C-alpha positions in Angstrom: -137.4 185.2 -104.1 -141.2 185.4 -103.6 -143.1 182.8 -101.6 -144.9 181.5 -104.7 -141.6 181.0 -106.5 -140.1 179.1 -103.5 -143.2 176.9 -103.3 -143.0 176.3 -107.1 -139.4 175.1 -106.9 -140.0 173.2 -103.6 -142.7 171.2 -105.3 -140.5 170.4 -108.3 -137.6 169.3 -106.1 -139.8 167.2 -103.8 -141.3 165.5 -106.9 -137.9 164.8 -108.4 -136.6 163.5 -105.0 -139.5 161.0 -104.8 -138.7 159.8 -108.4 -135.0 159.4 -107.6 -135.8 157.4 -104.5 -138.1 155.1 -106.5 -135.5 154.7 -109.2 -132.8 153.8 -106.7 -135.0 151.3 -104.9 -135.9 149.8 -108.2 -132.3 149.4 -109.2 -131.4 147.8 -105.8 -134.3 145.4 -106.3 -133.0 144.4 -109.8 -129.5 143.9 -108.4 -130.9 141.7 -105.7 -132.7 139.6 -108.4 -129.5 139.4 -110.4 -127.8 138.0 -107.3 -130.4 135.3 -107.0 -130.1 134.1 -110.6 -128.2 130.9 -111.3 -125.7 131.9 -114.0 -124.5 128.9 -115.9 -121.8 130.2 -118.2 -119.2 133.0 -118.6 -121.5 135.0 -121.0 -124.2 135.1 -118.4 -121.8 136.2 -115.7 -120.3 138.9 -118.0 -123.7 140.2 -119.0 -124.8 140.3 -115.3 -121.6 142.1 -114.3 -122.0 144.6 -117.1 -125.6 145.3 -116.1 -124.5 145.6 -112.5 -121.8 148.1 -113.4 -124.2 150.2 -115.4 -126.9 150.2 -112.8 -124.3 151.1 -110.0 -123.2 154.0 -112.1 -126.7 155.2 -112.5 -127.4 154.9 -108.8 -124.2 156.8 -107.9 -125.3 159.7 -110.2 -128.8 159.7 -108.8 -127.5 159.6 -105.2 -125.4 162.7 -106.1 -128.4 164.5 -107.4 -130.5 163.4 -104.4 -127.9 165.0 -102.1 -127.9 168.2 -104.2 -131.7 168.3 -103.9 -131.6 167.8 -100.2 -129.2 170.7 -99.8 -131.4 172.8 -102.1 -134.5 172.0 -100.1 -132.7 173.1 -96.9 -131.8 176.4 -98.7 -135.5 176.9 -99.6 -136.5 176.3 -96.0 -133.9 178.9 -94.8 -135.0 181.3 -97.6 -131.5 181.3 -99.1 -132.5 179.6 -102.4 -131.5 181.0 -105.7 -128.2 182.6 -104.8 -125.0 181.7 -106.6 -122.5 180.1 -104.2 -119.6 181.7 -106.1 -120.5 185.3 -106.8 -123.6 185.5 -104.5 -125.7 187.1 -107.3 -129.2 185.7 -107.9 -129.4 182.7 -110.2 -131.7 183.4 -113.1 -135.3 182.1 -112.9 -135.0 180.4 -116.3 -131.8 178.6 -115.2 -133.5 177.4 -112.0 -136.4 176.2 -114.1 -134.0 174.0 -116.1 -132.0 172.9 -113.1 -133.8 173.7 -109.8 -130.9 172.5 -107.7 -128.4 174.7 -109.5 -125.8 176.3 -107.1 -124.2 178.6 -109.6 -125.4 181.3 -112.0 -124.8 180.8 -115.7 -121.5 182.7 -115.7 -120.0 181.0 -112.6 -121.1 177.6 -113.9 -119.1 178.2 -117.1 -116.0 179.1 -115.0 -116.3 176.0 -112.8 -116.8 173.8 -115.9 -113.7 175.3 -117.6 -111.6 174.8 -114.4 -112.8 171.2 -114.0 -111.9 170.3 -117.6 -108.3 171.3 -117.2 
């Protein structure tokens, strides 16, 4: 991959990483605020618990994406970016534009998804 392409994807990934960190920090701040509220009835508790569960699920997913981005940024630094971890072919540029932290080419991704659904 050319230096200009590596720089392009690095900038996208770093921007996404910053956004995820802001999102996670915002959710944690909201959860802290929920913990400080005086909840007077079961409905309030149920609503707060439901919000907490949803926000925790969102944080978990974003933390997963953040780890994937960090791994990808390390690959860019090592100039190993854009290679499928399964077949070791190059991942298509268009696929990387859609998901810059992709680790599989389109064909291998389909294989992995089919095996996970079984």
